[in-house]
All heavy atoms as TSV, in Angstrom:
chain	resi	resn	atom	element	x	y	z
A	1	MET	N	N	22.341	-11.330	-12.833
A	1	MET	CA	C	22.654	-10.323	-11.941
A	1	MET	C	C	22.654	-10.705	-10.455
A	1	MET	O	O	21.695	-11.317	-10.117
A	1	MET	CB	C	21.654	-9.049	-12.208
A	1	MET	CG	C	22.187	-7.727	-11.734
A	1	MET	SD	S	20.958	-6.487	-12.078
A	1	MET	CE	C	21.193	-6.215	-13.815
A	2	SER	N	N	23.657	-10.327	-9.826
A	2	SER	CA	C	23.715	-10.701	-8.342
A	2	SER	C	C	22.804	-9.944	-7.438
A	2	SER	O	O	22.451	-8.719	-7.874
A	2	SER	CB	C	25.104	-10.570	-7.893
A	2	SER	OG	O	25.503	-9.330	-7.668
A	3	THR	N	N	22.482	-10.321	-6.409
A	3	THR	CA	C	21.617	-9.530	-5.442
A	3	THR	C	C	22.368	-8.342	-5.029
A	3	THR	O	O	21.761	-7.282	-4.973
A	3	THR	CB	C	21.318	-10.484	-4.144
A	3	THR	OG1	O	20.904	-11.678	-4.606
A	3	THR	CG2	C	20.509	-9.809	-3.294
A	4	ASN	N	N	23.673	-8.421	-4.887
A	4	ASN	CA	C	24.478	-7.244	-4.532
A	4	ASN	C	C	24.299	-6.173	-5.534
A	4	ASN	O	O	24.218	-5.042	-5.191
A	4	ASN	CB	C	25.921	-7.671	-4.417
A	4	ASN	CG	C	26.643	-6.872	-3.311
A	4	ASN	OD1	O	26.068	-6.055	-2.595
A	4	ASN	ND2	N	27.906	-6.894	-3.355
A	5	THR	N	N	24.311	-6.437	-6.858
A	5	THR	CA	C	24.273	-5.433	-7.826
A	5	THR	C	C	22.932	-4.761	-7.868
A	5	THR	O	O	22.666	-3.631	-7.985
A	5	THR	CB	C	24.465	-6.145	-9.272
A	5	THR	OG1	O	25.726	-6.779	-9.165
A	5	THR	CG2	C	24.483	-5.109	-10.363
A	6	VAL	N	N	21.815	-5.604	-7.639
A	6	VAL	CA	C	20.509	-5.155	-7.567
A	6	VAL	C	C	20.302	-4.207	-6.350
A	6	VAL	O	O	19.782	-3.128	-6.514
A	6	VAL	CB	C	19.466	-6.236	-7.486
A	6	VAL	CG1	C	17.983	-5.744	-7.200
A	6	VAL	CG2	C	19.401	-7.066	-8.787
A	7	LEU	N	N	20.983	-4.522	-5.290
A	7	LEU	CA	C	20.930	-3.689	-3.945
A	7	LEU	C	C	21.596	-2.384	-4.282
A	7	LEU	O	O	21.052	-1.356	-3.904
A	7	LEU	CB	C	21.617	-4.444	-2.809
A	7	LEU	CG	C	21.221	-4.068	-1.502
A	7	LEU	CD1	C	19.720	-4.172	-1.247
A	7	LEU	CD2	C	21.921	-5.076	-0.463
A	8	ASN	N	N	22.782	-2.520	-4.905
A	8	ASN	CA	C	23.485	-1.321	-5.254
A	8	ASN	C	C	22.600	-0.312	-6.153
A	8	ASN	O	O	22.575	0.854	-5.824
A	8	ASN	CB	C	24.751	-1.633	-6.072
A	8	ASN	CG	C	25.991	-1.590	-5.119
A	8	ASN	OD1	O	26.079	-0.823	-4.156
A	8	ASN	ND2	N	26.866	-2.567	-5.381
A	9	GLN	N	N	22.066	-0.977	-7.106
A	9	GLN	CA	C	21.246	-0.113	-8.054
A	9	GLN	C	C	20.152	0.494	-7.368
A	9	GLN	O	O	19.730	1.683	-7.597
A	9	GLN	CB	C	20.770	-0.916	-9.227
A	9	GLN	CG	C	21.981	-1.182	-10.151
A	9	GLN	CD	C	21.626	-2.131	-11.282
A	9	GLN	OE1	O	20.616	-2.930	-11.199
A	9	GLN	NE2	N	22.274	-2.224	-12.429
A	10	THR	N	N	19.411	-0.319	-6.555
A	10	THR	CA	C	18.240	0.202	-5.846
A	10	THR	C	C	18.619	1.362	-4.887
A	10	THR	O	O	18.002	2.461	-4.955
A	10	THR	CB	C	17.662	-0.910	-4.871
A	10	THR	OG1	O	17.276	-1.862	-5.780
A	10	THR	CG2	C	16.472	-0.329	-4.067
A	11	TRP	N	N	19.731	1.268	-4.110
A	11	TRP	CA	C	20.142	2.406	-3.279
A	11	TRP	C	C	20.676	3.507	-3.999
A	11	TRP	O	O	20.509	4.648	-3.641
A	11	TRP	CB	C	21.104	1.757	-2.146
A	11	TRP	CG	C	20.401	1.238	-1.087
A	11	TRP	CD1	C	20.170	-0.134	-0.918
A	11	TRP	CD2	C	19.577	1.916	0.002
A	11	TRP	NE1	N	19.414	-0.328	0.310
A	11	TRP	CE2	C	19.071	0.861	0.783
A	11	TRP	CE3	C	19.511	3.239	0.275
A	11	TRP	CZ2	C	18.282	1.210	1.862
A	11	TRP	CZ3	C	18.735	3.574	1.411
A	11	TRP	CH2	C	18.160	2.591	2.200
A	12	ALA	N	N	21.331	3.262	-5.105
A	12	ALA	CA	C	21.891	4.378	-5.934
A	12	ALA	C	C	20.728	5.284	-6.441
A	12	ALA	O	O	20.724	6.518	-6.393
A	12	ALA	CB	C	22.724	3.798	-7.156
A	13	ALA	N	N	19.512	4.616	-6.840
A	13	ALA	CA	C	18.417	5.299	-7.218
A	13	ALA	C	C	17.726	6.051	-6.069
A	13	ALA	O	O	17.404	7.246	-6.302
A	13	ALA	CB	C	17.343	4.311	-7.783
A	14	HIS	N	N	17.714	5.589	-4.888
A	14	HIS	CA	C	17.193	6.182	-3.659
A	14	HIS	C	C	18.129	7.466	-3.455
A	14	HIS	O	O	17.618	8.631	-3.203
A	14	HIS	CB	C	17.289	5.318	-2.453
A	14	HIS	CG	C	16.284	4.397	-2.314
A	14	HIS	ND1	N	14.890	4.644	-2.595
A	14	HIS	CD2	C	16.204	2.974	-2.043
A	14	HIS	CE1	C	14.183	3.535	-2.491
A	14	HIS	NE2	N	14.926	2.548	-2.130
A	15	ILE	N	N	19.388	7.287	-3.454
A	15	ILE	CA	C	20.295	8.498	-3.147
A	15	ILE	C	C	20.101	9.549	-4.130
A	15	ILE	O	O	20.119	10.733	-3.845
A	15	ILE	CB	C	21.781	8.002	-3.091
A	15	ILE	CG1	C	22.056	6.836	-2.046
A	15	ILE	CG2	C	22.786	9.118	-2.922
A	15	ILE	CD1	C	21.721	7.270	-0.644
A	16	GLU	N	N	20.094	9.060	-5.541
A	16	GLU	CA	C	19.831	10.147	-6.621
A	16	GLU	C	C	18.562	10.824	-6.346
A	16	GLU	O	O	18.461	12.050	-6.531
A	16	GLU	CB	C	19.720	9.390	-7.861
A	16	GLU	CG	C	20.177	10.121	-9.083
A	16	GLU	CD	C	21.487	10.903	-8.989
A	16	GLU	OE1	O	22.538	10.283	-8.554
A	16	GLU	OE2	O	21.562	12.019	-9.237
A	17	LYS	N	N	17.484	10.129	-6.028
A	17	LYS	CA	C	16.140	10.844	-5.733
A	17	LYS	C	C	16.240	11.735	-4.616
A	17	LYS	O	O	15.682	12.826	-4.628
A	17	LYS	CB	C	15.166	9.717	-5.506
A	17	LYS	CG	C	13.764	10.099	-5.510
A	17	LYS	CD	C	12.792	9.001	-5.328
A	17	LYS	CE	C	11.295	9.562	-5.202
A	17	LYS	NZ	N	10.396	8.358	-4.988
A	18	TRP	N	N	16.961	11.288	-3.564
A	18	TRP	CA	C	17.115	12.165	-2.317
A	18	TRP	C	C	17.867	13.428	-2.705
A	18	TRP	O	O	17.452	14.507	-2.365
A	18	TRP	CB	C	17.925	11.386	-1.286
A	18	TRP	CG	C	18.402	12.413	-0.131
A	18	TRP	CD1	C	17.549	13.080	0.799
A	18	TRP	CD2	C	19.642	12.745	0.058
A	18	TRP	NE1	N	18.465	13.715	1.411
A	18	TRP	CE2	C	19.797	13.620	1.171
A	18	TRP	CE3	C	20.881	12.363	-0.602
A	18	TRP	CZ2	C	20.863	14.142	1.666
A	18	TRP	CZ3	C	22.085	12.872	-0.015
A	18	TRP	CH2	C	22.093	13.789	1.021
A	19	ARG	N	N	18.954	13.325	-3.530
A	19	ARG	CA	C	19.813	14.422	-3.917
A	19	ARG	C	C	18.910	15.557	-4.661
A	19	ARG	O	O	19.052	16.731	-4.451
A	19	ARG	CB	C	20.902	14.044	-4.675
A	19	ARG	CG	C	21.990	13.540	-3.955
A	19	ARG	CD	C	23.312	13.037	-4.783
A	19	ARG	NE	N	24.327	12.579	-3.873
A	19	ARG	CZ	C	25.329	11.712	-4.319
A	19	ARG	NH1	N	25.139	11.187	-5.597
A	19	ARG	NH2	N	26.197	11.315	-3.494
A	20	SER	N	N	17.939	15.053	-5.510
A	20	SER	CA	C	17.190	16.003	-6.322
A	20	SER	C	C	15.821	16.413	-5.472
A	20	SER	O	O	15.194	17.355	-5.919
A	20	SER	CB	C	16.787	15.357	-7.642
A	20	SER	OG	O	16.045	14.222	-7.416
A	21	SER	N	N	15.642	15.808	-4.350
A	21	SER	CA	C	14.367	16.094	-3.664
A	21	SER	C	C	14.579	17.406	-2.797
A	21	SER	O	O	13.489	18.014	-2.465
A	21	SER	CB	C	14.095	14.969	-2.682
A	21	SER	OG	O	14.883	14.949	-1.582
A	22	GLY	N	N	15.768	17.735	-2.415
A	22	GLY	CA	C	15.852	18.967	-1.535
A	22	GLY	C	C	15.544	18.702	-0.064
A	22	GLY	O	O	15.435	19.539	0.750
A	23	LEU	N	N	15.080	17.387	0.229
A	23	LEU	CA	C	14.762	17.167	1.611
A	23	LEU	C	C	15.906	16.745	2.381
A	23	LEU	O	O	16.999	16.399	1.908
A	23	LEU	CB	C	13.724	15.887	1.583
A	23	LEU	CG	C	12.457	15.993	0.916
A	23	LEU	CD1	C	11.775	14.765	0.794
A	23	LEU	CD2	C	11.513	17.013	1.706
A	24	SER	N	N	15.781	16.815	3.761
A	24	SER	CA	C	16.885	16.276	4.612
A	24	SER	C	C	16.800	14.888	4.486
A	24	SER	O	O	15.777	14.130	4.041
A	24	SER	CB	C	16.602	16.734	6.052
A	24	SER	OG	O	15.522	15.990	6.586
A	25	ALA	N	N	17.902	14.149	4.778
A	25	ALA	CA	C	17.957	12.688	4.726
A	25	ALA	C	C	16.873	12.068	5.562
A	25	ALA	O	O	16.198	11.080	5.161
A	25	ALA	CB	C	19.345	12.310	5.212
A	26	LYS	N	N	16.574	12.651	6.811
A	26	LYS	CA	C	15.690	12.023	7.651
A	26	LYS	C	C	14.236	12.108	7.106
A	26	LYS	O	O	13.477	11.104	7.174
A	26	LYS	CB	C	15.821	12.706	9.041
A	26	LYS	CG	C	15.083	11.924	10.154
A	26	LYS	CD	C	15.575	12.468	11.515
A	26	LYS	CE	C	14.975	11.762	12.698
A	26	LYS	NZ	N	15.045	10.310	12.592
A	27	ALA	N	N	13.954	13.316	6.596
A	27	ALA	CA	C	12.608	13.563	5.915
A	27	ALA	C	C	12.368	12.642	4.792
A	27	ALA	O	O	11.339	12.109	4.530
A	27	ALA	CB	C	12.425	15.027	5.581
A	28	PHE	N	N	13.462	12.525	3.989
A	28	PHE	CA	C	13.372	11.705	2.767
A	28	PHE	C	C	13.052	10.274	3.194
A	28	PHE	O	O	12.248	9.588	2.619
A	28	PHE	CB	C	14.672	11.742	1.963
A	28	PHE	CG	C	14.550	11.025	0.765
A	28	PHE	CD1	C	13.913	11.300	-0.363
A	28	PHE	CD2	C	15.212	9.710	0.696
A	28	PHE	CE1	C	13.798	10.556	-1.570
A	28	PHE	CE2	C	15.159	8.899	-0.461
A	28	PHE	CZ	C	14.512	9.356	-1.604
A	29	CYS	N	N	13.793	9.784	4.145
A	29	CYS	CA	C	13.544	8.355	4.662
A	29	CYS	C	C	12.120	8.172	5.223
A	29	CYS	O	O	11.576	7.145	4.838
A	29	CYS	CB	C	14.548	7.936	5.669
A	29	CYS	SG	S	16.246	7.847	5.156
A	30	GLU	N	N	11.676	9.058	5.884
A	30	GLU	CA	C	10.245	8.981	6.401
A	30	GLU	C	C	9.322	8.930	5.271
A	30	GLU	O	O	8.359	8.185	5.242
A	30	GLU	CB	C	9.953	10.120	7.407
A	30	GLU	CG	C	10.622	10.008	8.779
A	30	GLU	CD	C	10.550	11.306	9.674
A	30	GLU	OE1	O	9.756	12.106	9.219
A	30	GLU	OE2	O	11.205	11.282	10.655
A	31	GLN	N	N	9.594	9.821	4.302
A	31	GLN	CA	C	8.619	9.874	3.140
A	31	GLN	C	C	8.617	8.606	2.308
A	31	GLN	O	O	7.642	8.059	1.769
A	31	GLN	CB	C	9.080	11.043	2.262
A	31	GLN	CG	C	8.219	11.246	0.998
A	31	GLN	CD	C	8.751	12.346	0.140
A	31	GLN	OE1	O	8.741	13.536	0.597
A	31	GLN	NE2	N	9.205	12.008	-1.025
A	32	GLU	N	N	9.857	8.023	2.141
A	32	GLU	CA	C	10.006	6.932	1.311
A	32	GLU	C	C	9.849	5.463	2.074
A	32	GLU	O	O	9.963	4.482	1.437
A	32	GLU	CB	C	11.400	6.968	0.613
A	32	GLU	CG	C	11.610	8.180	-0.298
A	32	GLU	CD	C	10.792	8.047	-1.515
A	32	GLU	OE1	O	10.629	7.026	-2.167
A	32	GLU	OE2	O	10.084	9.011	-1.891
A	33	GLY	N	N	9.833	5.575	3.338
A	33	GLY	CA	C	9.637	4.395	4.227
A	33	GLY	C	C	11.033	3.683	4.298
A	33	GLY	O	O	11.141	2.419	4.365
A	34	LEU	N	N	12.187	4.402	4.301
A	34	LEU	CA	C	13.480	3.796	4.451
A	34	LEU	C	C	13.962	3.772	5.819
A	34	LEU	O	O	13.657	4.707	6.484
A	34	LEU	CB	C	14.452	4.613	3.490
A	34	LEU	CG	C	14.056	4.593	1.969
A	34	LEU	CD1	C	15.019	5.559	1.222
A	34	LEU	CD2	C	14.064	3.214	1.282
A	35	VAL	N	N	14.859	2.913	6.086
A	35	VAL	CA	C	15.531	2.849	7.335
A	35	VAL	C	C	16.682	3.872	7.396
A	35	VAL	O	O	17.602	3.807	6.582
A	35	VAL	CB	C	16.019	1.477	7.742
A	35	VAL	CG1	C	16.838	1.384	9.021
A	35	VAL	CG2	C	14.899	0.403	7.713
A	36	TYR	N	N	16.642	4.926	8.325
A	36	TYR	CA	C	17.611	6.016	8.263
A	36	TYR	C	C	19.037	5.618	8.372
A	36	TYR	O	O	19.847	5.954	7.562
A	36	TYR	CB	C	17.206	7.022	9.417
A	36	TYR	CG	C	18.111	8.195	9.384
A	36	TYR	CD1	C	18.058	9.136	8.364
A	36	TYR	CD2	C	18.962	8.356	10.462
A	36	TYR	CE1	C	18.903	10.272	8.469
A	36	TYR	CE2	C	19.756	9.456	10.480
A	36	TYR	CZ	C	19.761	10.400	9.407
A	36	TYR	OH	O	20.614	11.503	9.440
A	37	HIS	N	N	19.374	4.619	9.236
A	37	HIS	CA	C	20.760	4.230	9.355
A	37	HIS	C	C	21.291	3.379	8.126
A	37	HIS	O	O	22.454	3.561	7.725
A	37	HIS	CB	C	21.063	3.497	10.680
A	37	HIS	CG	C	20.580	2.137	10.684
A	37	HIS	ND1	N	19.345	1.738	11.292
A	37	HIS	CD2	C	21.121	0.992	10.299
A	37	HIS	CE1	C	19.217	0.366	11.183
A	37	HIS	NE2	N	20.307	-0.086	10.566
A	38	GLN	N	N	20.356	2.740	7.429
A	38	GLN	CA	C	20.709	1.974	6.184
A	38	GLN	C	C	21.058	3.079	5.158
A	38	GLN	O	O	21.929	3.032	4.392
A	38	GLN	CB	C	19.615	1.081	5.744
A	38	GLN	CG	C	19.456	-0.144	6.559
A	38	GLN	CD	C	18.402	-1.068	5.927
A	38	GLN	OE1	O	17.422	-0.661	5.430
A	38	GLN	NE2	N	18.565	-2.250	6.240
A	39	PHE	N	N	20.168	4.105	5.108
A	39	PHE	CA	C	20.261	5.274	4.110
A	39	PHE	C	C	21.718	5.943	4.365
A	39	PHE	O	O	22.374	6.118	3.407
A	39	PHE	CB	C	19.219	6.279	4.317
A	39	PHE	CG	C	19.278	7.305	3.337
A	39	PHE	CD1	C	18.793	7.264	2.086
A	39	PHE	CD2	C	19.941	8.530	3.756
A	39	PHE	CE1	C	18.822	8.342	1.095
A	39	PHE	CE2	C	20.005	9.764	2.910
A	39	PHE	CZ	C	19.438	9.495	1.674
A	40	GLY	N	N	21.960	6.180	5.594
A	40	GLY	CA	C	23.276	6.799	5.926
A	40	GLY	C	C	24.499	5.979	5.464
A	40	GLY	O	O	25.509	6.481	4.927
A	41	TYR	N	N	24.331	4.649	5.663
A	41	TYR	CA	C	25.390	3.754	5.217
A	41	TYR	C	C	25.629	3.800	3.706
A	41	TYR	O	O	26.732	3.987	3.278
A	41	TYR	CB	C	25.047	2.345	5.606
A	41	TYR	CG	C	25.868	1.231	4.880
A	41	TYR	CD1	C	27.080	0.883	5.436
A	41	TYR	CD2	C	25.432	0.505	3.823
A	41	TYR	CE1	C	27.979	0.021	4.698
A	41	TYR	CE2	C	26.222	-0.356	3.180
A	41	TYR	CZ	C	27.457	-0.621	3.674
A	41	TYR	OH	O	28.193	-1.624	2.950
A	42	TRP	N	N	24.514	3.713	3.040
A	42	TRP	CA	C	24.626	3.795	1.499
A	42	TRP	C	C	25.029	5.033	0.968
A	42	TRP	O	O	25.811	5.270	0.063
A	42	TRP	CB	C	23.275	3.307	0.900
A	42	TRP	CG	C	23.165	1.829	0.934
A	42	TRP	CD1	C	22.496	1.164	1.985
A	42	TRP	CD2	C	23.749	0.800	0.193
A	42	TRP	NE1	N	22.520	-0.208	1.800
A	42	TRP	CE2	C	23.325	-0.392	0.679
A	42	TRP	CE3	C	24.491	0.905	-0.996
A	42	TRP	CZ2	C	23.739	-1.605	0.017
A	42	TRP	CZ3	C	24.960	-0.347	-1.581
A	42	TRP	CH2	C	24.560	-1.565	-1.065
A	43	ARG	N	N	24.498	6.148	1.632
A	43	ARG	CA	C	24.977	7.553	1.263
A	43	ARG	C	C	26.472	7.690	1.382
A	43	ARG	O	O	27.102	8.205	0.470
A	43	ARG	CB	C	24.207	8.563	2.103
A	43	ARG	CG	C	24.425	10.000	1.610
A	43	ARG	CD	C	23.673	11.000	2.387
A	43	ARG	NE	N	24.106	10.985	3.807
A	43	ARG	CZ	C	23.660	11.741	4.729
A	43	ARG	NH1	N	22.682	12.577	4.423
A	43	ARG	NH2	N	23.984	11.659	5.961
A	44	GLN	N	N	26.937	7.110	2.481
A	44	GLN	CA	C	28.448	7.299	2.681
A	44	GLN	C	C	29.168	6.424	1.705
A	44	GLN	O	O	30.194	6.834	1.170
A	44	GLN	CB	C	28.733	6.840	4.181
A	44	GLN	CG	C	30.016	7.199	4.575
A	44	GLN	CD	C	30.235	7.056	6.048
A	44	GLN	OE1	O	29.535	6.140	6.616
A	44	GLN	NE2	N	30.966	7.679	6.788
A	45	LYS	N	N	28.690	5.242	1.406
A	45	LYS	CA	C	29.161	4.358	0.477
A	45	LYS	C	C	29.331	4.958	-0.885
A	45	LYS	O	O	30.310	4.916	-1.545
A	45	LYS	CB	C	28.441	3.024	0.411
A	45	LYS	CG	C	29.080	1.851	-0.263
A	45	LYS	CD	C	28.134	0.610	-0.121
A	45	LYS	CE	C	28.519	-0.424	-1.113
A	45	LYS	NZ	N	29.500	-1.306	-0.544
A	46	PHE	N	N	28.297	5.596	-1.344
A	46	PHE	CA	C	28.307	6.246	-2.651
A	46	PHE	C	C	29.156	7.451	-2.709
A	46	PHE	O	O	29.649	7.885	-3.795
A	46	PHE	CB	C	26.816	6.533	-3.148
A	46	PHE	CG	C	26.148	5.252	-3.533
A	46	PHE	CD1	C	25.008	4.840	-2.977
A	46	PHE	CD2	C	26.731	4.373	-4.525
A	46	PHE	CE1	C	24.298	3.688	-3.279
A	46	PHE	CE2	C	26.096	3.103	-4.799
A	46	PHE	CZ	C	24.942	2.812	-4.259
A	47	SER	N	N	29.078	8.268	-1.617
A	47	SER	CA	C	29.781	9.573	-1.663
A	47	SER	C	C	31.329	9.209	-1.696
A	47	SER	O	O	32.095	9.947	-2.378
A	47	SER	CB	C	29.468	10.398	-0.432
A	47	SER	OG	O	30.058	9.903	0.763
A	48	SER	N	N	31.788	8.213	-0.964
A	48	SER	CA	C	33.229	7.880	-1.126
A	48	SER	C	C	33.521	7.279	-2.525
A	48	SER	O	O	34.664	7.480	-2.855
A	48	SER	CB	C	33.647	6.829	0.050
A	48	SER	OG	O	32.894	5.662	-0.154
A	49	ALA	N	N	32.623	6.731	-3.190
A	49	ALA	CA	C	32.893	6.104	-4.565
A	49	ALA	C	C	32.907	7.420	-5.467
A	49	ALA	O	O	33.592	7.254	-6.502
A	49	ALA	CB	C	31.753	5.337	-5.001
A	50	ASP	N	N	32.309	8.580	-5.195
A	50	ASP	CA	C	32.366	9.707	-5.992
A	50	ASP	C	C	33.662	10.452	-6.021
A	50	ASP	O	O	34.072	11.129	-6.918
A	50	ASP	CB	C	31.235	10.725	-5.683
A	50	ASP	CG	C	29.866	10.096	-5.998
A	50	ASP	OD1	O	29.753	9.195	-6.817
A	50	ASP	OD2	O	28.903	10.695	-5.500
A	51	ASP	N	N	34.376	10.325	-4.832
A	51	ASP	CA	C	35.576	11.082	-4.569
A	51	ASP	C	C	36.728	10.616	-5.439
A	51	ASP	O	O	36.985	9.501	-5.745
A	51	ASP	CB	C	35.997	11.032	-3.135
A	51	ASP	CG	C	34.945	11.848	-2.187
A	51	ASP	OD1	O	34.287	12.649	-2.840
A	51	ASP	OD2	O	34.848	11.589	-1.091
């Protein structure tokens, strides 16, 4: 498994958890110790994949 695939799966899990958390993206990142702009990048990446 490539590093890229692992990264994708890791962020997909974060995004999924955020969606079910009911928190704002910023609050979720603070709670999970994530970098907000990285989260935004991945959220956008996955939302465009959903369309």
